[in-house]
N, C-alpha and C positions, 0 to 999 in steps of 0.2 A: 479334895475329897467329895469324894459321891453323896448323893440326899444319905440319910438317914431315917431312920424306915421307924417312926413311933407309931407310939398305941397305952392304951394307960398303963400297964406300968411301967413306962422312962422316961412320957408327961413331962410329968416336973420336970425331971435331969436334965433331961436333954433341952425343952421351949423356957422353963420358966424360971430358972435357976442357973440360963444360960448366962453366958459376960460378955456378949454381943448378940446383933441384932439373928435372931430367928425365922426366915419364911416358911411357915407352914401353908402347906396342900392340903387344906383337905376334898377327898377325891372316891373314888371307886372305882375297883375290877371291872365296871360293863359300862358305866359313860363313857361317851363318844372323846366325847372337847377334854375329859382326863389326861385319853393314850395321846390325843395331839398334846399337851400340857407338860406329858410327860420328858420329850427328848426338852426341850427349852430348859427347864428345872433344870436337869441332869447338866446342860452345858452349861447350866447361871454360878452351877454350886460347885466344875468345874473349874469357871472363869475367877470367880467369885474366893474360891478354897481356901479360910481364915482369916477372913472379913468375917461371912456371913456364914451362917450356918443353917443349911437348907433342908429341911422335914417335911417328908408325906404321912398323913395317916387314914389308916384306908373309914371311913365312917360307918358304912356297913361292918368293921370289926366293933369297933369301939361309940356305938350309940350314945356312953354317956360323957362323953367328947366333944364327938359333933348336937350334945343338945345342950350341951351347956354353954359351947358360944353361938347356937340360933343359926346352925347352919340350916339352914331350910335349900341351898341347890347348891352341883356341884361346878368344873371343881369351884372353889371360893379357897383363894389366897391370904391366909391372915400373918398381917407383918407383927413382933412380940421384941420387943422393948427391955426390960427390966422387969422380966414375968405379967407385964399386962399385954394386949392385942392395942396396935397401936391404929393400924389402918388394917384395910378391907378391901381385897377387887372379888370380883363373881366372873366366873368366865375362863377361855382363853388369855392370859395376857404375854405382851414382848417380853426382848430383854431387855427393853428397851423399858414398857411401862414396867417389871418386874424393881428397875434400878430408884424411875422413879417411886416404884410403892414405901419401898426402901431408904429412901437417903432424902426426897420429898420432904 
């Protein structure tokens, strides 16, 4: 399954009520490092389809959620488990770093 695009309308359902870990990429379309992160996340989403949910949220279009989770720099990757943000990583992450973030 490809990444899920989330917004203020579906954030609760997709992220907070998920029955598996959710990796959320807080990004912006104009962000160079975010563009570098995109293919890594797409590949990760396909590789671990069914085990994790990989989601993207545009911080420019979803300012309230970005503020709620104190997003000051992008890309920011947050891992949610049982409706709670449990891990955070800033900047471009490799596949291995993502795996450590979600499983470690």
